[in-house]
C-alpha positions as CSV (number, residue, x, y, z in Angstrom):
1,M,0.0,0.0,0.0
2,G,1.6,3.2,0.2
3,F,4.0,5.1,1.9
4,L,1.7,6.0,4.7
5,E,-0.1,3.1,5.8
6,I,-1.9,3.4,9.1
7,N,-2.6,0.4,11.1
8,W,-3.1,-0.3,14.8
9,T,0.5,-1.0,15.4
10,S,1.6,2.3,14.0
11,A,-1.1,4.1,16.0
12,A,0.0,2.3,19.1
13,M,3.6,3.2,18.4
14,L,2.7,6.8,17.8
15,M,0.7,6.9,21.0
16,L,3.6,5.3,22.9
17,F,6.0,7.8,21.3
18,V,3.8,10.7,22.3
19,L,3.3,9.2,25.8
20,M,7.1,8.7,26.1
21,V,7.8,12.3,24.9
22,Y,5.2,13.5,27.5
23,F,6.8,11.5,30.4
24,L,10.3,12.4,29.2
25,N,9.3,16.1,29.1
26,K,7.6,16.0,32.4
27,F,10.1,13.8,34.4
28,L,13.4,14.3,32.5
29,Y,13.6,17.4,30.3
30,T,11.6,19.9,32.5
31,P,13.5,19.0,35.7
32,F,16.8,19.0,33.8
33,I,16.0,22.4,32.2
34,E,14.8,23.8,35.6
35,M,18.0,22.5,37.2
36,A,20.1,23.9,34.4
37,E,18.3,27.3,34.8
38,K,18.8,27.2,38.6
39,R,22.4,26.4,38.1
40,R,22.8,29.3,35.5
41,K,21.1,31.7,37.9
42,K,23.3,30.5,40.8
43,V,26.4,30.9,38.6
44,E,25.3,34.4,37.6
45,S,24.6,35.2,41.3
46,D,28.0,33.8,42.3
47,L,29.6,35.9,39.6
48,K,27.8,39.0,40.8
49,S,28.8,38.3,44.3
50,A,32.4,37.6,43.2
51,E,32.4,40.9,41.3
52,E,31.0,42.8,44.4
53,L,33.6,41.1,46.6
54,K,36.3,42.0,44.2
55,K,35.2,45.6,44.2
56,E,34.9,45.6,48.0
57,A,38.4,44.0,48.2
58,E,39.7,46.8,45.9
59,K,38.1,49.4,48.1
60,M,39.6,47.8,51.2
61,K,43.0,47.6,49.4
62,E,42.7,51.3,48.5
63,E,41.7,52.2,52.1
64,A,44.6,50.1,53.5
65,E,47.0,51.8,51.1
66,K,45.6,55.2,52.2
67,Q,45.9,54.3,55.9
68,L,49.4,53.0,55.2
69,S,50.3,56.3,53.5
70,E,48.8,58.3,56.4
71,A,50.7,56.1,58.9
72,R,54.0,56.6,57.0
73,Q,53.3,60.4,56.9
74,R,52.5,60.4,60.7
75,A,55.7,58.3,61.3
76,G,57.7,60.9,59.3
77,E,56.1,63.7,61.3
78,I,56.9,61.9,64.5
79,V,60.5,61.4,63.4
80,E,60.8,65.0,62.4
81,N,59.3,66.2,65.7
82,A,61.6,63.9,67.6
83,R,64.6,65.2,65.6
84,K,63.6,68.8,66.3
85,E,63.0,68.1,70.0
86,A,66.4,66.4,70.2
87,E,68.0,69.5,68.6
88,S,66.2,71.7,71.0
89,I,67.3,69.6,74.0
90,I,70.9,69.7,72.7
91,E,70.7,73.5,72.1
92,D,69.2,74.0,75.6
93,A,72.0,71.8,77.1
94,R,74.6,73.9,75.2
95,E,73.0,77.1,76.5
96,K,72.9,75.8,80.0
97,A,76.5,74.7,79.8
98,K,77.5,78.2,78.5
99,R,75.6,79.8,81.4
100,E,77.2,77.5,83.9
101,A,80.6,78.2,82.4
102,Q,80.0,81.9,82.5
103,N,78.8,81.6,86.1
104,I,82.0,79.7,87.0
105,V,84.1,82.4,85.3
106,D,82.2,85.2,87.0
107,S,82.5,83.4,90.4
108,A,86.2,82.9,89.8
109,K,86.6,86.6,88.9
110,T,84.7,87.7,92.0
111,Q,86.8,85.4,94.2
112,I,90.0,86.6,92.5
113,E,88.9,90.2,93.1
114,V,88.1,89.4,96.8
115,E,91.4,87.7,97.2
116,Y,93.2,90.6,95.5
117,K,91.6,93.1,97.8
118,K,92.5,91.0,100.8
119,A,96.1,90.7,99.6
120,L,96.2,94.4,98.9
121,E,94.8,95.2,102.4
122,Q,97.4,92.9,104.0
123,I,100.1,94.6,101.9
124,Q,98.8,98.0,103.0
125,E,98.7,96.9,106.6
126,R,102.2,95.4,106.4
127,A,103.4,98.5,104.7
128,A,101.8,100.6,107.4
129,E,103.4,98.5,110.1
130,L,106.8,98.7,108.4
131,S,106.4,102.4,108.0
132,V,105.6,102.8,111.7
133,I,108.6,100.6,112.6
134,L,110.8,102.5,110.2
135,A,109.5,105.8,111.4
136,T,109.9,104.7,115.0
137,K,113.5,103.7,114.4
138,L,114.2,106.9,112.6
139,L,112.6,108.9,115.3
140,Q,114.5,107.1,117.9
141,R,117.7,108.3,116.3
142,V,116.4,111.8,115.7
143,F,114.7,112.3,119.0
144,Q,116.5,111.2,122.0
145,D,114.1,112.9,124.2
146,E,111.0,111.0,125.3
147,R,108.7,113.9,125.3
148,A,109.6,115.0,121.7
149,K,108.9,111.4,120.6
150,K,105.5,111.4,122.1
151,E,104.5,114.7,120.6
152,Y,105.7,113.7,117.2
153,L,103.9,110.3,117.3
154,I,100.7,112.1,118.4
155,K,101.0,114.5,115.5
156,I,101.5,111.6,113.0
157,L,98.5,109.6,114.4
158,K,96.3,112.7,114.1
159,E,97.3,113.1,110.5
160,E,96.6,109.5,109.8
161,L,93.2,109.7,111.5
162,E,92.3,112.7,109.5
163,R,93.2,111.0,106.2
164,S,91.1,107.9,106.9
């Protein structure tokens, strides 16, 4: 008969084929497609999350670099301040040493002056004593008379008292 001959076997096979396609579609293809769609959505979600995490990591890296830069700058400022403070302390110590040295020199000058005045006073006293002794010896030779001696000594003492 012809190319298209329909009999019960062919109809049963067609019905079985349709039934098989229906069951395959319902139990195999649809769940497989749904699972593939869920997997695709999960992959997309994971990619978005990964991208967001990457952006966040880049922001954190930039923030960390910024903080590191600020920390380096602060460390540089601290070092500079410490250097300046050290220079200031050294300069203060130099000034203090100069003042102390000047005080020692001034004190030594004052002490030398005092000692000089004392020595000068002692020399003057000794010169006065020697002058009196010398004058006494000269007067003893000049004046043999006691009375003349006394009068002359009184006159000299009065002159000395008037001078001082």
